[in-house]
Structures are given as structure tokens and as C-alpha cells.
FIVOZA-456588 format. One line per field, with one value per atom (N, C-alpha, C): residue in three letters; residue number from 1; y, z, x. Coordinates in pm, 1 decimal. Layout:
code (ALA	...)
pos (NUM	...)
y (Y	...)
z (Z	...)
x (X	...)
This chain:
code (MET	MET	MET	SER	SER	SER	GLY	GLY	GLY	SER	SER	SER	LEU	LEU	LEU	PHE	PHE	PHE	VAL	VAL	VAL	ILE	ILE	ILE	SER	SER	SER	ALA	ALA	ALA	PRO	PRO	PRO	SER	SER	SER	GLY	GLY	GLY	ALA	ALA	ALA	GLY	GLY	GLY	LYS	LYS	LYS	THR	THR	THR	SER	SER	SER	LEU	LEU	LEU	VAL	VAL	VAL	HIS	HIS	HIS	ALA	ALA	ALA	LEU	LEU	LEU	LEU	LEU	LEU	ALA	ALA	ALA	THR	THR	THR	ASN	ASN	ASN	PRO	PRO	PRO	GLN	GLN	GLN	ILE	ILE	ILE	ASP	ASP	ASP	LEU	LEU	LEU	SER	SER	SER	VAL	VAL	VAL	SER	SER	SER	TYR	TYR	TYR	THR	THR	THR	THR	THR	THR	ARG	ARG	ARG	GLU	GLU	GLU	PRO	PRO	PRO	ARG	ARG	ARG	GLU	GLU	GLU	GLY	GLY	GLY	GLU	GLU	GLU	GLN	GLN	GLN	ASN	ASN	ASN	GLY	GLY	GLY	VAL	VAL	VAL	ALA	ALA	ALA	TYR	TYR	TYR	HIS	HIS	HIS	PHE	PHE	PHE	VAL	VAL	VAL	SER	SER	SER	ARG	ARG	ARG	GLU	GLU	GLU	THR	THR	THR	PHE	PHE	PHE	SER	SER	SER	GLU	GLU	GLU	MET	MET	MET	ALA	ALA	ALA	GLY	GLY	GLY	ARG	ARG	ARG	GLY	GLY	GLY	GLU	GLU	GLU	PHE	PHE	PHE	LEU	LEU	LEU	GLU	GLU	GLU	SER	SER	SER	ALA	ALA	ALA	GLU	GLU	GLU	VAL	VAL	VAL	TYR	TYR	TYR	GLY	GLY	GLY	ASN	ASN	ASN	PHE	PHE	PHE	TYR	TYR	TYR	GLY	GLY	GLY	THR	THR	THR	SER	SER	SER	GLN	GLN	GLN	ASN	ASN	ASN	TRP	TRP	TRP	ILE	ILE	ILE	SER	SER	SER	GLN	GLN	GLN	GLU	GLU	GLU	ASN	ASN	ASN	ALA	ALA	ALA	LYS	LYS	LYS	ASP	ASP	ASP	ARG	ARG	ARG	ASP	ASP	ASP	ILE	ILE	ILE	LEU	LEU	LEU	LEU	LEU	LEU	GLU	GLU	GLU	ILE	ILE	ILE	ASP	ASP	ASP	TRP	TRP	TRP	GLN	GLN	GLN	GLY	GLY	GLY	ALA	ALA	ALA	ALA	ALA	ALA	GLN	GLN	GLN	VAL	VAL	VAL	ARG	ARG	ARG	ARG	ARG	ARG	LEU	LEU	LEU	PHE	PHE	PHE	PRO	PRO	PRO	GLU	GLU	GLU	CYS	CYS	CYS	ILE	ILE	ILE	CYS	CYS	CYS	ILE	ILE	ILE	PHE	PHE	PHE	ILE	ILE	ILE	LEU	LEU	LEU	PRO	PRO	PRO	PRO	PRO	PRO	SER	SER	SER	ILE	ILE	ILE	GLU	GLU	GLU	ALA	ALA	ALA	LEU	LEU	LEU	GLU	GLU	GLU	GLN	GLN	GLN	ARG	ARG	ARG	LEU	LEU	LEU	LYS	LYS	LYS	GLY	GLY	GLY	ARG	ARG	ARG	GLY	GLY	GLY	THR	THR	THR	ASP	ASP	ASP	SER	SER	SER	SER	SER	SER	ASP	ASP	ASP	VAL	VAL	VAL	ILE	ILE	ILE	ALA	ALA	ALA	ARG	ARG	ARG	ARG	ARG	ARG	MET	MET	MET	ALA	ALA	ALA	ALA	ALA	ALA	VAL	VAL	VAL	ARG	ARG	ARG	ASP	ASP	ASP	ASP	ASP	ASP	VAL	VAL	VAL	ALA	ALA	ALA	HIS	HIS	HIS	VAL	VAL	VAL	ALA	ALA	ALA	GLU	GLU	GLU	PHE	PHE	PHE	ASP	ASP	ASP	TYR	TYR	TYR	VAL	VAL	VAL	ILE	ILE	ILE	ILE	ILE	ILE	ASN	ASN	ASN	ASP	ASP	ASP	ASP	ASP	ASP	LEU	LEU	LEU	HIS	HIS	HIS	GLU	GLU	GLU	ALA	ALA	ALA	LEU	LEU	LEU	ARG	ARG	ARG	GLU	GLU	GLU	PHE	PHE	PHE	ASN	ASN	ASN	ALA	ALA	ALA	VAL	VAL	VAL	VAL	VAL	VAL	LEU	LEU	LEU	ALA	ALA	ALA	ALA	ALA	ALA	ARG	ARG	ARG	LEU	LEU	LEU	ARG	ARG	ARG	GLY	GLY	GLY	SER	SER	SER	LYS	LYS	LYS	GLN	GLN	GLN	LEU	LEU	LEU	ALA	ALA	ALA	ARG	ARG	ARG	HIS	HIS	HIS	GLN	GLN	GLN	THR	THR	THR	LEU	LEU	LEU	ILE	ILE	ILE	ASN	ASN	ASN	GLN	GLN	GLN	LEU	LEU	LEU	GLN	GLN	GLN	ASN	ASN	ASN	PRO	PRO	PRO	GLU	GLU	GLU)
pos (1	1	1	2	2	2	3	3	3	4	4	4	5	5	5	6	6	6	7	7	7	8	8	8	9	9	9	10	10	10	11	11	11	12	12	12	13	13	13	14	14	14	15	15	15	16	16	16	17	17	17	18	18	18	19	19	19	20	20	20	21	21	21	22	22	22	23	23	23	24	24	24	25	25	25	26	26	26	27	27	27	28	28	28	29	29	29	30	30	30	31	31	31	32	32	32	33	33	33	34	34	34	35	35	35	36	36	36	37	37	37	38	38	38	39	39	39	40	40	40	41	41	41	42	42	42	43	43	43	44	44	44	45	45	45	46	46	46	47	47	47	48	48	48	49	49	49	50	50	50	51	51	51	52	52	52	53	53	53	54	54	54	55	55	55	56	56	56	57	57	57	58	58	58	59	59	59	60	60	60	61	61	61	62	62	62	63	63	63	64	64	64	65	65	65	66	66	66	67	67	67	68	68	68	69	69	69	70	70	70	71	71	71	72	72	72	73	73	73	74	74	74	75	75	75	76	76	76	77	77	77	78	78	78	79	79	79	80	80	80	81	81	81	82	82	82	83	83	83	84	84	84	85	85	85	86	86	86	87	87	87	88	88	88	89	89	89	90	90	90	91	91	91	92	92	92	93	93	93	94	94	94	95	95	95	96	96	96	97	97	97	98	98	98	99	99	99	100	100	100	101	101	101	102	102	102	103	103	103	104	104	104	105	105	105	106	106	106	107	107	107	108	108	108	109	109	109	110	110	110	111	111	111	112	112	112	113	113	113	114	114	114	115	115	115	116	116	116	117	117	117	118	118	118	119	119	119	120	120	120	121	121	121	122	122	122	123	123	123	124	124	124	125	125	125	126	126	126	127	127	127	128	128	128	129	129	129	130	130	130	131	131	131	132	132	132	133	133	133	134	134	134	135	135	135	136	136	136	137	137	137	138	138	138	139	139	139	140	140	140	141	141	141	142	142	142	143	143	143	144	144	144	145	145	145	146	146	146	147	147	147	148	148	148	149	149	149	150	150	150	151	151	151	152	152	152	153	153	153	154	154	154	155	155	155	156	156	156	157	157	157	158	158	158	159	159	159	160	160	160	161	161	161	162	162	162	163	163	163	164	164	164	165	165	165	166	166	166	167	167	167	168	168	168	169	169	169	170	170	170	171	171	171	172	172	172	173	173	173	174	174	174	175	175	175	176	176	176	177	177	177	178	178	178	179	179	179	180	180	180	181	181	181	182	182	182	183	183	183	184	184	184	185	185	185	186	186	186	187	187	187	188	188	188	189	189	189	190	190	190	191	191	191	192	192	192	193	193	193	194	194	194	195	195	195	196	196	196	197	197	197	198	198	198	199	199	199	200	200	200	201	201	201	202	202	202	203	203	203	204	204	204	205	205	205)
y (118.3	240.3	383.6	478.6	611.6	697.2	685.2	758.1	734.3	817.9	799.4	771.9	674.1	635.1	710.6	796.7	871.9	793.0	775.3	716.3	819.3	865.3	956.0	907.9	916.0	866.2	952.0	950.8	1053.3	988.6	1032.8	1015.3	1105.9	1027.0	1079.7	1231.8	1322.8	1462.1	1545.8	1490.9	1560.0	1663.0	1667.3	1726.7	1703.1	1554.6	1486.3	1503.9	1477.5	1513.4	1657.2	1743.9	1888.3	1896.0	1841.0	1869.6	1812.1	1670.8	1605.4	1695.0	1727.2	1806.2	1932.2	2008.7	2129.5	2081.0	1970.4	1949.0	1899.4	1837.7	1789.7	1911.7	2004.0	2148.0	2213.9	2193.4	2276.1	2190.9	2032.5	1938.7	1868.5	1913.0	1831.6	1707.0	1685.6	1557.8	1458.2	1454.3	1358.1	1317.1	1205.1	1147.6	1081.0	1084.4	1023.3	883.7	792.3	656.0	652.2	602.4	604.2	457.8	454.0	331.7	273.6	142.3	65.0	58.0	59.3	46.3	-0.9	-88.9	-117.0	-26.8	81.2	172.6	241.5	290.9	359.2	490.3	562.1	692.8	778.4	890.1	1004.9	1123.4	1189.0	1289.2	1383.0	1361.1	1450.7	1367.5	1247.7	1162.3	1087.3	1072.3	1033.1	894.1	800.0	669.9	687.4	642.1	656.5	788.6	874.6	1002.7	1006.9	992.2	973.4	841.5	755.7	599.7	525.0	385.7	289.9	222.9	248.7	177.9	60.1	-58.4	-187.4	-277.2	-360.0	-449.5	-540.7	-577.7	-673.7	-811.1	-850.1	-978.3	-945.2	-821.4	-780.6	-772.6	-700.6	-660.2	-799.5	-887.1	-1017.0	-1089.0	-1093.3	-1162.5	-1079.7	-956.1	-885.1	-927.3	-928.5	-968.0	-1096.3	-1194.1	-1322.2	-1356.4	-1261.0	-1254.6	-1197.5	-1116.2	-1066.1	-930.6	-844.2	-715.5	-597.0	-624.1	-503.5	-518.9	-392.9	-371.6	-386.7	-328.9	-327.2	-307.3	-381.5	-351.2	-375.4	-310.2	-312.8	-297.6	-316.9	-304.3	-179.9	-95.5	25.5	51.1	78.6	123.0	20.4	-92.6	-183.3	-214.5	-126.2	-134.4	-152.5	-208.0	-272.0	-144.4	-128.8	-51.5	-126.8	-61.6	-166.7	-64.2	-73.3	-9.0	-103.5	-59.0	-111.2	-135.2	-265.5	-280.8	-262.3	-297.3	-294.1	-128.7	-61.4	103.6	170.8	114.6	183.6	163.8	24.3	-26.3	61.7	78.1	130.0	284.2	361.1	498.0	527.1	437.2	448.2	430.8	349.3	325.6	410.6	518.7	642.2	749.0	734.6	826.5	946.5	878.2	959.8	921.2	1057.1	1013.8	994.2	886.4	845.8	865.7	904.7	936.4	844.2	757.7	685.4	749.8	764.6	823.4	704.7	635.2	513.3	519.4	432.7	436.4	363.7	372.6	296.9	153.1	84.8	-60.6	-83.2	-0.2	-25.5	34.0	135.2	194.2	96.0	13.5	-101.6	-218.8	-247.9	-339.3	-269.3	-166.1	-78.7	-80.2	-52.4	-37.3	-188.6	-298.1	-428.7	-450.6	-396.7	-425.0	-340.2	-213.3	-95.6	-42.6	-77.2	-5.4	123.4	171.4	306.7	410.5	364.3	450.7	569.1	668.0	774.7	817.5	770.4	794.4	894.1	948.5	1091.4	1072.6	1120.9	1126.6	1267.8	1289.5	1421.2	1416.6	1511.5	1523.8	1658.5	1659.9	1777.5	1863.3	1972.9	2081.5	2030.2	1972.6	1945.6	1843.8	1782.2	1683.8	1758.9	1882.6	1960.8	1991.0	2034.0	2078.2	1948.4	1855.3	1713.4	1712.2	1702.4	1670.9	1781.7	1897.7	2028.3	1980.9	1971.6	1919.3	1801.5	1688.5	1608.7	1644.5	1724.8	1752.6	1862.6	1954.8	2025.3	1994.6	1853.0	1796.3	1769.0	1750.8	1724.5	1609.1	1504.1	1393.2	1261.8	1255.7	1157.4	1204.2	1052.8	1066.7	1070.5	1111.7	1137.2	996.6	873.7	748.2	731.2	755.8	741.8	849.2	944.3	1051.4	1012.0	938.8	893.6	769.3	718.6	595.4	636.0	741.1	800.0	842.8	907.7	987.4	863.3	761.9	649.3	580.3	604.0	521.7	607.1	746.7	826.2	788.6	707.3	675.8	556.3	483.8	370.1	425.3	510.0	571.2	623.0	720.2	809.2	710.9	599.1	517.3	444.8	501.7	416.5	544.6	653.3	787.6	747.3	681.8	659.5	580.4	504.9	432.5	508.5	630.6	723.6	791.9	852.9	916.7	1055.0	1108.1	1260.9	1276.3	1378.6	1416.5	1569.5	1597.4	1735.5	1736.3	1883.5	1922.5	2008.4	1968.1	2043.9	2147.2	2252.6	2353.9	2455.7	2523.3	2602.3	2527.3	2532.6	2452.5	2508.0	2627.8	2697.0	2655.7	2646.5	2597.0	2458.5	2378.4	2225.9	2193.6	2266.8	2248.2	2270.7	2366.6	2425.8	2291.9	2231.4	2136.0	2004.7	1985.9	1872.4	1857.6	2004.2	2026.8	1998.7	2032.2	2019.4	1862.4	1776.3	1634.8	1587.8	1611.0	1585.0	1611.7	1729.6	1775.7	1719.3	1690.8	1621.0	1493.3	1420.0	1266.8	1297.7	1366.2	1384.1	1390.4	1458.3	1495.2	1367.0	1275.4	1173.1	1121.0	1084.6	1035.7	943.8	822.1	687.5	742.9	836.5	882.4	948.9	1059.2	1126.9	1056.0	947.1	874.3	795.3	757.6	682.7	776.1	924.7	987.9	1050.8	1102.8	1157.5	1081.2	951.0	865.5	906.7	953.4	1017.9	1123.1	1216.8	1352.0	1287.9	1223.4	1165.2	1089.5	1021.9	942.9	1023.7	1144.9	1242.0	1322.7	1334.5	1413.1	1333.0	1191.2	1102.6	1073.3	1067.6	1046.6	1156.2	1271.9	1370.6	1345.9	1376.3	1349.9	1452.5)
z (-1593.9	-1569.1	-1572.9	-1581.7	-1635.3	-1516.3	-1419.2	-1312.8	-1199.1	-1101.4	-994.4	-867.2	-793.5	-662.2	-572.6	-463.7	-357.4	-221.3	-141.2	1.7	98.6	182.0	296.5	421.3	506.1	629.0	728.5	886.0	963.2	1120.3	1217.6	1345.4	1371.9	1437.3	1482.8	1523.6	1474.0	1530.3	1437.0	1346.0	1274.2	1189.4	1140.2	1045.2	922.2	904.4	780.4	728.1	789.2	708.0	680.7	749.8	704.8	577.9	560.2	466.9	319.4	359.2	224.7	172.2	279.0	227.5	176.8	192.2	140.8	-14.3	-5.0	-160.1	-247.8	-200.1	-258.3	-343.7	-249.8	-289.9	-399.7	-405.8	-507.6	-606.7	-633.8	-723.7	-769.7	-877.7	-927.3	-981.6	-1020.6	-1090.2	-992.7	-844.3	-762.8	-695.3	-656.8	-599.1	-460.6	-345.1	-213.9	-221.2	-185.0	-152.5	-21.9	-33.6	87.3	158.8	258.5	324.1	415.3	417.0	479.7	632.0	729.5	871.7	948.3	1047.5	1158.4	1268.8	1269.2	1384.1	1374.9	1488.6	1483.5	1438.9	1344.0	1310.5	1399.1	1371.8	1482.2	1430.1	1507.3	1500.1	1369.2	1270.7	1146.2	1052.4	1077.4	976.8	868.9	756.4	650.9	592.3	596.2	536.1	380.6	355.0	209.7	190.0	277.7	240.9	335.3	469.8	545.8	544.0	557.7	544.8	498.1	472.5	449.7	579.0	665.7	789.6	773.5	828.1	794.6	940.3	963.7	1093.1	1069.9	1169.8	1175.7	1089.3	1092.2	1017.3	892.1	838.1	674.2	629.0	740.6	682.0	678.6	781.6	748.2	625.9	579.3	453.1	336.7	360.7	238.4	218.3	318.4	351.7	283.6	328.1	272.2	118.2	49.0	-83.0	-153.0	-74.2	-134.7	-191.5	-129.4	-187.3	-140.2	-51.5	-6.5	-48.3	-119.1	-157.8	-22.7	82.0	217.4	334.8	430.0	542.6	667.8	799.5	906.0	1037.0	1145.9	1257.8	1316.6	1393.2	1443.1	1550.7	1665.7	1786.2	1802.7	1763.3	1796.3	1688.0	1575.9	1464.2	1333.2	1244.5	1132.5	995.2	914.0	804.4	682.5	566.8	445.3	341.8	218.7	89.2	-15.7	-70.4	-197.4	-329.5	-352.5	-473.7	-620.5	-603.2	-755.0	-776.7	-701.4	-706.8	-749.4	-705.9	-718.6	-866.6	-897.5	-1028.9	-1138.2	-1111.8	-1214.9	-1214.0	-1123.6	-1116.3	-1208.8	-1145.9	-1210.8	-1357.9	-1414.3	-1551.6	-1646.6	-1550.2	-1624.0	-1625.3	-1573.4	-1569.9	-1456.4	-1348.4	-1224.0	-1125.1	-1054.2	-951.8	-825.4	-754.2	-623.6	-493.4	-405.5	-284.4	-187.9	-114.3	23.3	147.8	243.9	349.3	458.1	464.0	553.6	647.5	725.6	832.2	744.1	846.6	770.2	756.8	823.4	802.9	659.7	612.9	508.6	387.2	418.7	309.8	287.6	355.6	358.9	262.2	279.4	195.7	49.6	30.7	-113.1	-171.3	-106.7	-183.1	-237.8	-167.3	-202.2	-331.6	-354.1	-464.1	-582.7	-536.8	-632.6	-609.0	-669.3	-606.9	-663.8	-786.6	-827.8	-733.8	-646.7	-551.5	-491.0	-475.4	-405.6	-271.2	-163.1	-12.3	36.2	96.1	189.0	327.9	419.8	543.8	617.9	707.1	753.9	912.5	925.3	1074.3	1137.4	1256.5	1318.3	1372.9	1401.6	1427.2	1556.3	1656.7	1793.7	1852.1	1943.5	2025.8	2102.4	2137.2	2207.7	2124.9	2009.3	1915.5	1878.6	1855.3	1843.9	1952.9	2080.1	2188.6	2194.1	2191.7	2147.9	2050.0	1941.8	1850.7	1880.2	1934.6	1981.5	2063.2	2157.8	2280.0	2209.8	2111.0	2047.6	1944.6	1913.7	1832.6	1914.2	2030.6	2122.1	2086.4	2035.3	1980.9	2032.8	2123.3	2193.3	2353.4	2414.8	2551.0	2609.4	2714.1	2770.1	2743.8	2767.6	2742.4	2604.7	2512.9	2370.3	2322.4	2383.3	2332.4	2396.6	2519.6	2564.5	2488.9	2443.2	2354.2	2207.3	2170.5	2041.9	2082.6	2170.1	2220.1	2231.6	2286.8	2301.2	2179.7	2057.3	1931.6	1852.8	1891.0	1798.3	1784.2	1895.3	1863.5	1732.1	1748.8	1667.2	1522.4	1532.5	1382.8	1326.9	1396.4	1333.3	1323.1	1375.8	1353.0	1197.0	1133.0	974.8	889.0	929.3	855.2	735.0	741.0	656.0	548.5	570.7	440.6	342.0	365.2	289.1	186.1	77.5	-26.0	12.6	55.0	86.9	240.4	304.0	439.6	435.7	514.8	499.7	636.5	694.3	810.7	829.4	897.2	883.4	1018.4	1007.2	1092.8	1044.2	917.4	868.5	734.2	750.2	643.4	512.1	487.5	368.6	300.2	372.1	321.1	310.3	388.6	375.9	244.5	225.9	103.0	-24.4	-41.3	-137.1	-153.1	-62.7	-77.8	-124.9	-63.7	-111.3	-252.1	-319.9	-457.6	-521.7	-477.6	-559.0	-566.0	-490.9	-491.0	-590.3	-597.6	-683.1	-842.2	-845.9	-992.1	-1051.6	-963.0	-1015.3	-1042.7	-973.9	-1005.5	-1144.4	-1167.0	-1272.4	-1416.6	-1402.3	-1495.8	-1511.9	-1449.6	-1469.7	-1613.7	-1652.2	-1782.4	-1823.6	-1743.5	-1750.0	-1770.2	-1705.9	-1725.6	-1827.3	-1849.3	-1974.7	-2100.8	-2111.1	-2234.6	-2268.1	-2149.0	-2151.7	-2188.8	-2152.8	-2185.2	-2320.9	-2359.2	-2473.1	-2580.9	-2596.4	-2697.2	-2832.5	-2876.7	-2995.9	-3043.8	-2954.1	-2987.7	-3021.6	-2912.7	-2946.2	-3084.3	-3105.9	-3231.5	-3350.1	-3353.5	-3451.1	-3458.6	-3347.4	-3359.7	-3388.0	-3377.7	-3418.5	-3559.0	-3598.9	-3757.1	-3822.3	-3827.7	-3907.5	-4062.5	-4110.6	-4232.8	-4323.2)
x (1824.9	1770.7	1836.5	1776.1	1844.8	1833.5	1739.1	1706.4	1807.9	1851.8	1954.1	1865.8	1922.8	1875.2	1963.8	1910.8	1968.0	1918.6	2009.2	1994.6	2035.6	1933.0	1981.1	1947.0	2060.9	2070.6	2110.1	2055.5	2105.3	2042.8	2135.4	2079.5	1942.0	1846.1	1715.9	1757.8	1688.4	1688.8	1785.3	1858.9	1958.9	1898.4	1749.6	1675.3	1675.8	1694.1	1680.2	1561.2	1439.6	1301.5	1292.0	1321.9	1308.5	1381.2	1486.1	1577.1	1529.4	1469.4	1403.9	1299.9	1227.3	1101.7	1123.3	1225.7	1279.6	1348.4	1399.7	1459.3	1352.6	1247.3	1133.8	1049.9	1051.5	982.3	1038.9	1181.0	1270.5	1300.3	1291.9	1329.6	1222.6	1154.6	1015.2	1079.4	1212.7	1237.2	1250.3	1247.7	1289.2	1160.1	1159.0	1044.8	1095.9	1005.4	1028.5	968.3	1047.7	986.3	936.8	793.5	713.2	739.3	815.1	824.8	705.3	716.8	622.3	667.8	568.7	602.6	517.3	539.9	449.7	436.8	494.3	481.1	347.2	293.7	156.0	191.9	100.4	103.8	102.7	173.8	183.1	72.0	31.7	-83.5	-28.9	-143.2	-111.1	-71.6	-13.5	48.8	-76.1	-41.1	-126.4	-99.8	-168.6	-145.0	-93.3	17.2	20.2	108.5	122.8	200.0	315.1	289.6	437.9	497.1	410.5	439.1	317.6	323.2	239.1	232.5	128.1	119.7	40.0	117.6	61.4	71.3	27.2	29.0	174.0	197.6	342.0	299.2	191.7	142.3	160.3	120.1	116.6	255.4	325.5	465.0	552.4	529.5	595.9	559.0	426.6	391.8	464.8	461.4	542.6	690.7	737.8	889.3	900.0	816.5	814.0	798.6	727.9	718.7	824.6	941.6	1038.4	1009.3	903.1	870.8	952.3	1037.5	1108.5	1250.5	1274.6	1436.4	1505.0	1490.2	1542.6	1440.1	1491.3	1409.3	1485.3	1442.6	1516.7	1425.5	1483.1	1384.8	1457.9	1376.4	1436.2	1345.1	1408.8	1349.6	1215.6	1206.6	1118.6	1008.6	1024.3	936.6	1000.2	923.6	990.7	948.8	1061.1	1034.6	1076.7	1035.7	1057.6	1042.0	1102.5	1117.1	1055.6	957.0	886.5	1005.4	1011.9	1147.2	1067.3	941.4	877.8	868.3	822.6	786.3	931.8	1042.1	1156.6	1190.8	1198.3	1220.2	1123.2	1018.4	917.4	935.6	968.8	989.1	1140.5	1230.6	1357.9	1358.8	1270.0	1248.9	1207.3	1145.3	1104.8	1172.4	1288.7	1386.7	1356.0	1293.1	1265.6	1373.1	1436.2	1514.3	1429.6	1509.1	1431.6	1501.2	1437.6	1526.0	1461.7	1556.4	1521.0	1583.3	1447.2	1493.5	1518.5	1619.1	1633.1	1749.7	1760.3	1876.3	1980.8	2105.5	2230.7	2233.4	2124.1	2117.9	2053.6	1953.0	1872.7	1981.9	2053.1	2144.5	2229.7	2286.7	2401.5	2317.8	2188.3	2112.5	2120.8	2077.4	2040.5	2183.6	2296.9	2426.2	2470.0	2445.4	2458.1	2385.5	2261.7	2178.6	2204.9	2222.6	2253.9	2379.6	2478.1	2613.7	2637.3	2560.6	2557.4	2490.5	2398.2	2324.3	2418.0	2356.6	2442.5	2405.7	2478.9	2453.0	2489.6	2395.4	2435.3	2403.7	2476.4	2465.8	2454.0	2362.3	2321.2	2352.4	2441.9	2484.6	2452.4	2415.0	2377.8	2502.9	2496.4	2607.8	2686.5	2590.4	2644.0	2563.9	2606.5	2515.3	2410.6	2464.8	2339.8	2253.4	2291.6	2164.3	2074.4	2137.4	2058.0	1966.5	2005.7	1904.9	1800.5	1840.8	1726.3	1612.7	1671.3	1571.5	1483.2	1551.5	1438.0	1345.3	1372.9	1310.9	1190.4	1239.7	1146.2	1049.4	1075.4	962.7	827.4	851.2	736.7	652.7	697.2	626.3	673.0	785.9	850.3	851.6	853.4	843.6	988.4	1013.3	1185.1	1233.1	1182.0	1239.9	1268.4	1190.4	1223.2	1350.4	1337.4	1442.9	1582.1	1582.9	1691.9	1730.9	1664.7	1709.2	1752.7	1700.8	1738.2	1871.9	1894.6	2039.2	2148.4	2105.7	2196.9	2236.7	2148.4	2162.3	2268.3	2288.0	2341.9	2499.1	2565.4	2708.1	2707.5	2620.4	2619.6	2576.8	2493.8	2453.1	2568.3	2639.5	2737.2	2858.7	2882.3	2987.4	2992.7	2883.3	2880.1	2891.1	2941.4	2930.7	3020.6	3146.9	3239.5	3207.1	3090.1	3045.4	2959.3	2934.0	2835.0	2947.5	2892.8	2929.4	2961.6	2873.5	2862.4	2807.9	2862.3	2830.1	2811.1	2661.0	2633.0	2595.4	2662.2	2617.4	2515.4	2402.5	2280.1	2281.8	2338.8	2345.5	2264.8	2256.0	2184.5	2116.3	1959.6	1877.6	1888.5	1905.1	1937.0	2065.1	2178.1	2306.4	2299.4	2239.6	2245.3	2176.1	2040.9	1983.8	2051.3	2152.6	2226.6	2323.7	2375.8	2459.6	2410.1	2269.2	2213.2	2183.4	2149.5	2085.4	2228.4	2325.8	2466.2	2502.4	2467.0	2482.7	2399.1	2280.3	2165.9	2193.9	2252.1	2290.1	2400.1	2507.0	2631.9	2578.7	2482.2	2467.0	2389.7	2298.3	2242.0	2333.9	2443.0	2545.6	2632.2	2614.0	2707.5	2717.5	2834.6	2844.3	2741.5	2747.0	2671.7	2518.6	2468.6	2327.4	2298.4	2392.4	2394.5	2385.7	2452.2	2461.6	2347.6	2268.8	2140.2	2024.1	2046.5	1937.4	1949.5	2063.2	2093.0	2178.6	2118.9	2206.5	2175.3	2039.8	2032.1	2123.4	2119.0	2216.1	2353.3	2399.8	2543.4	2546.4	2474.8	2481.4	2478.8	2411.1	2396.2	2503.2	2594.1	2726.6	2807.9	2822.3	2927.2	2896.1	2790.7	2751.5	2673.5	2754.8	2666.9	2633.7	2517.5	2488.1	2562.4)
């Protein structure tokens, strides 16, 4: 495959989703993988856009058929990434972005060692809590559970290739785009894309 596979993870509330949406708006070459999940849709979320919302029974059947590149249980709900879709898009030289947690990232790295893993951090623990409360989508109990999980999430930051501090969205987006551009220019990717040119330069008539 000649497309690049990007994996982005972060503690809940670090601004990962906002950063991903900003990247997609400025980078037409990259596609976001839409995960399957057993959780209920939040207000305004559309099936097939935010997630593919499925029952636990359906999710279990898909997992049993080996349809997921990675899957994990997060806060009592299951999430999984379609393996067939990833392979088809990469074969078209499309870059793919996976927005998943550190557990899923570890699974993807085992299958695709060349994937580029990016971890997003908030500027402070106070900013993280403020963002979670500001979303207005979670109860106080859920927010407390997410805050308690931050330590475990951040414990895996050293497993990632790049770390971006999301203090200012514009600066974080600039750094994110720099990672994407560098990955596209890697020798192995450019050789696959421009083999005809390279052959012409090596064997001029």
C-alpha cells in the first residue's frame, strides 16, 4: 500500500476530535476511518458519520468474523475499526486517520508497524477538566471517570511517535500537518508513487 496510516490518541477532553476535524478540513488527501461502536448516539450524531452505531450482538458477530483491524472496550462500550475499508483506501493511495485509544493503537502497530502514531496532550489537568465540563454531554459521574482514566492514558504516551500539546488549536494543527507531510515524503512512499519517474531518470534514452 502507498497511503499512510495515522493513529491519533489522547485522553478524553484533550481536544483530539476538534483537531482531527480541523485537519480533515485542510487536508483533502486524508480520510477519517469511521469506527463501529455499541454506545448510544449523542445528540446531533449521525450514523455512518460520527460512528457506525450497532448493537452489542452485531458487534460481537463482526468481531467473530475477524472484520476489525482493532477493537477495544472503553467506558463500558465497544469500539472497532473496519479492516477491509482500511486496506481498500490505502490501496488507492489515500491516507487514513484512525481516532482510537491507546489500546487500539497498540493493536494497529502490531499489524502495521509503519503506521504513524500521534498522541495529543492538553496543556494542563485544569484545562482538561474544564473542556470535559464545557462539552455539556456527560454527567458528573462520567466526567469523574474520564478524569480518573487520564493517568492510565498518559502512561502510554512514550509508545507514540509524535506528541502534540493542544494548547492553541492553530499551532497544534500546524504541527499535525507537519507530521502528515513528513510521512508522505518518506522514501518508501515516494518510491511507490513515482517509480516511473525514477526509472526514467535512471535509464534516460
